[in-house]
C-alpha positions as CSV (number, residue, x, y, z in Angstrom):
1,X,-5.1,-24.6,2.2
2,X,-5.0,-20.9,3.1
3,X,-5.5,-18.7,0.1
4,X,-4.0,-15.2,-0.1
5,X,-6.1,-12.3,-1.4
6,X,-5.3,-8.9,-2.7
7,X,-7.9,-7.1,-0.5
8,X,-7.5,-3.6,-2.1
9,X,-5.2,-1.5,-4.2
10,X,-4.5,2.2,-4.3
11,X,-2.4,4.1,-6.9
12,X,-0.9,7.5,-7.2
13,X,1.1,9.6,-9.7
14,X,3.0,12.9,-9.3
15,X,1.3,16.1,-10.4
16,X,3.1,17.0,-13.6
17,X,2.2,15.6,-17.0
18,X,5.5,15.6,-18.9
19,X,4.7,13.6,-22.0
20,X,4.4,16.4,-24.6
21,X,7.2,18.4,-23.0
22,X,9.5,15.4,-23.4
23,X,8.5,14.9,-27.0
24,X,9.4,18.5,-27.8
25,X,12.7,18.1,-26.0
26,X,13.6,14.8,-27.6
27,X,13.2,16.2,-31.1
28,X,16.0,18.7,-30.3
29,X,18.4,15.9,-29.6
30,X,17.9,14.2,-33.0
31,X,19.3,15.5,-36.2
32,X,16.9,16.8,-38.9
33,X,15.9,14.1,-41.4
34,X,15.2,10.4,-41.1
35,X,15.8,10.0,-37.4
36,X,13.5,12.8,-36.4
37,X,10.9,11.7,-38.8
38,X,11.0,8.1,-37.4
39,X,10.7,9.5,-33.9
40,X,7.6,11.5,-34.7
41,X,6.1,8.4,-36.3
42,X,6.8,6.3,-33.2
43,X,5.3,9.0,-31.0
44,X,2.0,8.7,-33.0
45,X,2.1,4.9,-32.8
46,X,3.0,4.7,-29.1
47,X,-0.7,5.1,-27.9
48,X,0.5,7.0,-24.9
49,X,-1.3,10.3,-24.1
50,X,0.0,11.2,-20.6
51,X,3.0,10.5,-18.4
52,X,3.7,12.0,-15.0
53,X,6.8,13.1,-13.1
54,X,7.8,15.1,-10.0
55,X,9.9,17.2,-12.4
56,X,7.8,20.1,-13.5
57,X,8.5,21.0,-17.1
58,X,9.2,24.7,-17.9
59,X,8.3,25.8,-21.4
60,X,11.1,27.4,-23.6
61,X,10.9,29.0,-27.0
62,X,13.5,26.7,-28.5
63,X,12.0,23.4,-27.2
64,X,14.8,22.7,-24.8
65,X,14.0,20.7,-21.7
66,X,14.0,22.6,-18.5
67,X,12.5,21.7,-15.2
68,X,11.6,23.7,-12.1
69,X,14.0,21.6,-9.9
70,X,16.9,22.4,-12.3
71,X,17.8,18.8,-12.5
72,X,18.1,18.5,-16.3
73,X,20.2,21.4,-17.7
74,X,21.0,20.9,-21.4
75,X,24.7,20.1,-21.7
76,X,25.0,19.4,-18.0
77,X,22.8,16.5,-17.0
78,X,23.2,15.4,-13.4
79,X,25.4,12.7,-11.9
80,X,23.9,9.7,-10.2
81,X,24.3,11.2,-6.7
82,X,22.1,14.1,-7.5
83,X,19.5,11.9,-9.0
84,X,19.4,9.8,-5.9
85,X,19.0,12.9,-3.8
86,X,15.9,13.7,-5.8
87,X,14.7,10.1,-5.3
88,X,15.1,10.4,-1.5
89,X,13.2,13.7,-1.6
90,X,10.3,12.8,-3.9
91,X,9.8,9.0,-3.3
92,X,8.4,9.3,0.2
93,X,6.0,12.0,-0.9
94,X,4.5,9.7,-3.6
95,X,4.5,6.7,-1.2
96,X,2.4,8.7,1.3
97,X,-0.1,9.7,-1.4
98,X,-0.7,6.0,-2.3
99,X,-0.8,4.9,1.3
100,X,-3.3,7.5,2.3
101,X,-5.5,6.4,-0.6
102,X,-5.3,2.8,0.7
103,X,-7.0,4.2,3.8
104,X,-5.9,1.6,6.3
105,X,-8.1,1.7,9.4
106,X,-6.4,1.7,12.8
107,X,-7.3,-1.9,13.4
108,X,-5.6,-2.8,10.0
109,X,-2.5,-0.8,10.8
110,X,-2.1,-2.8,14.0
111,X,-2.6,-6.0,12.1
112,X,0.1,-5.4,9.4
113,X,2.9,-8.0,10.0
114,X,5.0,-7.6,6.9
115,X,6.0,-4.7,4.5
116,X,7.4,-5.4,1.1
117,X,8.8,-2.6,-1.2
118,X,9.8,-2.9,-4.8
119,X,11.8,-0.3,-6.7
120,X,14.5,-0.3,-9.4
121,X,14.9,3.5,-9.9
122,X,16.3,4.6,-6.5
123,X,17.7,3.5,-3.2
124,X,18.7,4.9,0.2
125,X,18.9,3.6,3.7
126,X,17.1,3.8,6.0
127,X,14.7,3.5,3.1
128,X,11.1,3.5,1.9
129,X,10.3,0.6,4.2
130,X,11.2,2.7,7.2
131,X,9.2,5.6,5.8
132,X,6.1,3.4,5.5
133,X,6.4,2.2,9.1
134,X,6.8,5.8,10.3
135,X,4.0,7.3,8.2
136,X,1.4,4.6,9.2
137,X,2.6,4.1,12.7
138,X,3.1,0.4,12.2
139,X,4.6,-1.9,14.8
140,X,8.4,-1.4,15.1
141,X,8.7,-5.2,14.9
142,X,7.0,-5.5,11.5
143,X,9.0,-7.6,9.0
144,X,10.5,-5.6,6.1
145,X,11.6,-6.9,2.7
146,X,13.1,-4.8,-0.1
147,X,12.9,-6.2,-3.7
148,X,15.3,-4.1,-5.8
149,X,16.5,-3.8,-9.3
150,X,14.2,-6.5,-10.8
151,X,12.5,-4.0,-13.2
152,X,9.0,-4.1,-14.4
153,X,8.1,-7.6,-13.1
154,X,9.0,-7.0,-9.5
155,X,5.4,-6.4,-8.4
156,X,4.5,-10.0,-9.4
157,X,7.5,-11.2,-7.3
158,X,6.2,-9.1,-4.3
159,X,2.8,-10.7,-4.6
160,X,4.5,-14.1,-4.8
161,X,6.3,-13.4,-1.6
162,X,3.1,-12.3,0.1
163,X,1.4,-15.4,-1.2
164,X,4.0,-17.6,0.5
165,X,3.9,-15.5,3.7
166,X,0.1,-15.8,4.1
167,X,0.1,-19.5,3.3
168,X,2.6,-20.1,6.0
169,X,1.2,-17.6,8.5
170,X,-2.6,-17.4,7.9
171,X,-3.0,-14.4,10.3
172,X,-0.4,-12.4,8.4
173,X,-1.3,-9.1,6.8
174,X,1.2,-7.9,4.1
175,X,1.5,-4.4,2.9
176,X,3.1,-4.0,-0.5
177,X,4.4,-0.8,-2.0
178,X,5.6,-0.6,-5.7
179,X,7.3,2.8,-6.4
180,X,9.3,4.0,-9.4
181,X,10.6,7.4,-10.4
182,X,11.7,6.5,-13.9
183,X,12.0,10.1,-15.1
184,X,15.0,10.6,-12.8
185,X,17.1,8.6,-15.3
186,X,16.7,10.4,-18.6
187,X,19.9,10.8,-20.6
188,X,21.0,13.5,-23.0
189,X,21.7,11.4,-26.1
190,X,21.1,11.3,-29.9
191,X,20.7,7.5,-29.9
192,X,17.2,6.9,-31.3
193,X,16.6,3.5,-29.6
194,X,17.5,5.0,-26.2
195,X,15.3,8.1,-26.8
196,X,12.4,5.8,-27.8
197,X,12.8,4.0,-24.4
198,X,12.5,7.3,-22.6
199,X,9.3,7.9,-24.5
200,X,7.7,5.0,-22.6
201,X,8.7,5.6,-18.9
202,X,7.0,7.6,-16.2
203,X,6.7,7.8,-12.4
204,X,4.0,6.1,-10.3
205,X,3.3,4.2,-7.1
206,X,0.9,1.4,-6.0
207,X,0.1,0.2,-2.6
208,X,-1.9,-3.0,-1.8
209,X,-2.9,-5.1,1.1
210,X,-2.7,-8.9,1.0
211,X,-4.2,-11.3,3.5
212,X,-6.2,-14.5,3.9
213,X,-9.3,-12.4,4.2
214,X,-12.0,-11.9,1.6
215,X,-13.2,-10.2,-0.6
216,X,-10.5,-9.4,-3.2
217,X,-8.5,-11.2,-5.9
218,X,-7.6,-14.7,-4.8
219,X,-4.0,-15.6,-5.7
220,X,-3.9,-19.1,-7.2
221,X,-0.4,-19.8,-8.7
222,X,2.7,-18.3,-10.1
223,X,4.9,-19.2,-13.1
224,X,8.1,-17.6,-14.4
225,X,9.0,-18.0,-18.1
226,X,12.6,-17.1,-18.9
227,X,13.3,-16.9,-22.6
228,X,16.6,-18.5,-23.6
229,X,19.4,-16.4,-25.2
230,X,17.7,-13.0,-24.4
231,X,19.7,-11.9,-21.4
232,X,21.2,-8.8,-23.2
233,X,17.9,-7.5,-24.6
234,X,16.9,-5.7,-21.4
235,X,19.6,-4.4,-19.1
236,X,19.6,-1.8,-16.3
237,X,22.9,-0.7,-14.9
238,X,24.1,2.0,-12.5
239,X,26.4,4.5,-14.3
240,X,28.0,7.8,-13.5
241,X,25.0,9.8,-15.0
242,X,22.1,7.8,-13.5
243,X,20.8,4.3,-14.3
244,X,21.4,3.3,-17.8
245,X,18.7,1.2,-19.6
246,X,19.1,-0.8,-22.7
247,X,15.7,-1.9,-24.2
248,X,16.2,-3.8,-27.5
249,X,13.6,-3.6,-30.2
250,X,13.9,-7.4,-30.5
251,X,12.0,-7.9,-27.2
252,X,8.4,-7.9,-28.7
253,X,9.3,-10.5,-31.3
254,X,11.0,-12.8,-28.8
255,X,8.1,-12.4,-26.4
256,X,5.6,-13.2,-29.1
257,X,7.5,-16.4,-30.1
258,X,7.9,-17.6,-26.6
259,X,4.2,-17.1,-25.7
260,X,3.0,-18.8,-28.8
261,X,5.2,-21.8,-27.9
262,X,4.9,-21.9,-24.1
263,X,1.9,-19.8,-23.2
264,X,-0.3,-22.7,-22.2
265,X,2.2,-23.4,-19.4
266,X,1.3,-20.0,-17.9
267,X,-2.4,-21.0,-17.9
268,X,-1.7,-24.5,-16.7
269,X,-2.8,-26.1,-20.0
270,X,-6.0,-24.1,-20.3
271,X,-6.7,-22.2,-23.6
272,X,-5.6,-18.6,-22.8
273,X,-8.8,-17.4,-24.5
274,X,-10.8,-19.0,-21.7
275,X,-9.3,-16.5,-19.2
276,X,-11.7,-13.8,-18.3
277,X,-9.4,-11.0,-17.0
278,X,-6.0,-10.1,-18.4
279,X,-3.7,-7.8,-16.3
280,X,-0.7,-7.6,-18.7
281,X,2.1,-5.1,-17.9
282,X,1.8,-2.4,-20.6
283,X,5.5,-2.2,-21.3
284,X,4.6,-0.5,-24.6
285,X,2.2,-0.9,-27.5
286,X,4.4,-3.4,-29.2
287,X,4.7,-5.5,-26.0
288,X,0.9,-5.6,-25.7
289,X,0.5,-6.5,-29.4
290,X,3.1,-9.3,-29.0
291,X,1.1,-10.8,-26.0
292,X,-2.2,-10.5,-27.9
293,X,-0.8,-12.3,-31.0
294,X,1.3,-14.8,-29.1
295,X,-1.6,-16.0,-27.0
296,X,-4.2,-15.6,-29.8
297,X,-6.3,-13.3,-27.6
298,X,-9.3,-11.3,-28.7
299,X,-8.8,-7.6,-29.5
300,X,-10.5,-6.5,-26.3
301,X,-8.7,-8.9,-23.9
302,X,-6.0,-6.3,-23.1
303,X,-8.2,-3.2,-23.0
304,X,-7.4,-2.5,-19.4
305,X,-3.6,-2.6,-20.1
306,X,-4.0,-0.4,-23.1
307,X,-6.0,2.1,-21.1
308,X,-3.4,2.3,-18.4
309,X,-0.6,2.7,-21.0
310,X,-2.5,5.6,-22.6
311,X,-3.2,7.4,-19.3
312,X,0.2,6.8,-17.5
313,X,2.8,5.2,-19.7
314,X,5.2,2.5,-18.3
315,X,5.8,3.0,-14.6
316,X,8.0,-0.1,-14.3
317,X,7.0,-2.3,-11.3
318,X,4.0,-0.2,-10.3
319,X,2.2,-0.5,-13.7
320,X,0.7,-3.9,-13.5
321,X,-0.9,-3.0,-10.1
322,X,-2.6,0.0,-11.9
323,X,-4.1,-2.6,-14.3
324,X,-5.1,-4.9,-11.4
325,X,-6.7,-2.0,-9.6
326,X,-8.8,-1.2,-12.7
327,X,-9.8,-4.9,-13.0
328,X,-10.8,-5.1,-9.4
329,X,-13.5,-2.4,-9.9
330,X,-15.3,-4.5,-12.5
331,X,-14.5,-8.1,-11.8
332,X,-17.4,-10.4,-11.1
333,X,-17.3,-13.2,-8.6
334,X,-15.4,-16.3,-9.8
335,X,-14.0,-14.7,-12.9
336,X,-10.5,-16.0,-13.5
337,X,-7.6,-13.8,-14.5
338,X,-3.9,-13.8,-15.4
339,X,-1.4,-11.1,-14.5
340,X,1.8,-10.9,-16.4
341,X,4.9,-8.6,-16.3
342,X,8.2,-8.6,-18.2
343,X,11.7,-7.6,-17.5
344,X,15.4,-8.5,-17.5
345,X,16.1,-12.1,-18.5
346,X,14.0,-11.7,-20.7
347,X,11.5,-13.1,-18.2
348,X,7.7,-13.1,-17.9
349,X,6.6,-13.3,-14.3
350,X,2.9,-14.5,-14.3
351,X,0.1,-15.0,-11.8
352,X,-3.2,-16.8,-12.0
353,X,-6.0,-15.4,-9.8
354,X,-9.8,-15.2,-9.5
355,X,-12.3,-12.7,-8.1
356,X,-13.5,-13.8,-4.7
């Protein structure tokens, strides 16, 4: 049977580190007292040190948020149309950065047969798929697939689609782009739970090449775990003032319970502690803690995920690819791994792989 491999991965983030500027701004939205004190405590516990955006923060004396693009004006945050204009402006720039790092040779560009794009933070048409074809000079007959609005687990779905394509067409070469501009959807609110969700998210992009060729990470199998009665814990809806996320604080607990009960289905009956490499989507510190405890993993098992969380925050669908890129640099032949991402449903999309 033909086996699909991730041959290489390239990642990119925008130039502006906005993490500390956002923290200063968020405090101004909360009333003095318990809410502001809890926010400061959650900032310390978040284990995030940097998050990047195309929106360049401008320092002010009163801590108010300003950005060089003038998108977020206190008291007058932009409608969805203006946010989508920013997505259409900035997303191709970030895509080109990641694609250039992927460094496709001329022979590889001619061999690309399929392009898959994931994004849940913006859309326009003709879209990023056309921008990729144009930028790389790919064949005008390349097959294009857009995977939209699936949230943080979309990269696993893209790899699943590439896996099926390569198994059915052994000569296929699939180019995947995962791009999210999460910072375009910040809201002006005094709701602490919503502000804490903004504390996590950032912009980022990953590009990868999947084919039957070696070396790389060999894709073995996929498994989707949907947790019953959790559909309202993560929601993502288009509203007048951007895309509106609800991320319930109940998610880590539900995830931990589900993995403790059903985690061996993900590893096909194998003890999770026997897996060498874990590429878990760092949706937040509490999410990683829930996975670690639910699967009874060693403290170091999720070190790659925690490292990416600290350096970049949660970049939605692109984030697990950042973790896989880091793992590819150090993986030894025949080490087995498991990739896992979470999103609406609540669903865990998982993938078993090994280093080839």
